[in-house]
C-alpha positions as CSV (number, residue, x, y, z in Angstrom):
1,M,12.2,88.4,-7.3
2,W,9.8,85.7,-5.9
3,G,9.8,82.1,-7.5
4,L,13.3,82.5,-9.2
5,G,14.5,78.3,-8.6
6,I,12.9,79.2,-5.0
7,G,10.0,77.1,-5.2
8,K,6.8,76.2,-7.7
9,H,4.0,79.1,-7.4
10,S,1.3,76.8,-6.6
11,T,-1.3,79.3,-5.1
12,K,-2.9,82.7,-6.9
13,L,-1.6,85.0,-5.0
14,A,2.0,83.6,-5.1
15,K,1.4,83.7,-9.3
16,F,0.4,87.3,-8.9
17,I,3.6,88.3,-6.3
18,A,5.7,86.7,-9.1
19,K,4.0,88.4,-12.1
20,Y,4.5,91.6,-10.9
21,G,7.9,91.3,-9.7
22,Y,7.5,91.4,-5.7
23,S,9.5,89.7,-2.9
24,I,7.5,87.8,-0.2
25,Q,9.3,90.9,1.8
26,E,8.6,93.6,-0.2
27,F,4.9,92.6,-0.8
28,S,4.7,92.3,3.8
29,K,5.8,95.4,3.7
30,I,3.6,97.3,1.6
31,S,0.4,95.5,2.5
32,K,1.1,95.2,6.1
33,V,0.9,91.3,6.1
34,N,3.7,89.2,8.3
35,R,5.6,87.7,5.7
36,N,5.2,84.1,7.1
37,T,1.6,84.8,6.6
38,L,2.4,85.5,2.9
39,G,4.2,82.4,2.7
40,K,2.1,80.1,3.9
41,L,-0.8,82.0,1.1
42,C,1.7,81.4,-1.6
43,S,2.5,77.9,-1.0
44,D,-0.7,76.1,1.1
45,K,-3.6,76.2,-1.2
46,H,-6.3,75.8,1.2
47,Y,-5.3,77.8,3.6
48,I,-7.6,80.8,4.4
49,P,-6.4,84.1,6.1
50,S,-8.7,86.1,8.3
51,P,-10.9,88.6,6.4
52,N,-8.5,91.4,7.9
53,T,-5.7,90.0,6.2
54,M,-8.0,89.6,3.2
55,Q,-8.4,93.2,2.6
56,K,-5.3,93.9,2.9
57,I,-3.9,91.9,0.3
58,I,-6.5,92.7,-1.7
59,R,-5.9,96.3,-1.5
60,I,-2.9,95.9,-2.8
61,I,-3.7,93.5,-5.9
62,R,-6.3,96.2,-6.7
63,K,-3.9,98.6,-7.3
64,H,-2.3,96.3,-10.1
65,E,-6.2,94.7,-11.0
66,P,-8.9,97.1,-9.9
67,N,-11.5,94.4,-10.8
68,S,-10.2,91.7,-8.8
69,Q,-11.9,89.6,-5.8
70,V,-11.6,88.5,-3.4
71,T,-12.9,85.1,-4.5
72,D,-10.3,85.3,-7.5
73,F,-7.8,84.2,-4.7
74,W,-9.7,82.4,-2.3
75,S,-13.0,80.5,-2.0
76,I,-15.0,81.7,0.8
């Protein structure tokens, strides 16, 4: 599981990934978002992904939390 001694959960996406027990690699595979991009999104609070990347990620998030919005994770 991501976050067990690997680093702090510094972003809301990182907290979501840890909460539902995904690894970065696993989340990357199901969301079809590059692992390096996910790593940056989990560690850099100021990084804003492209709209296409946001859409891929929010699709997975909504499977667990149906009322989630993009603005819950990124200020756009």
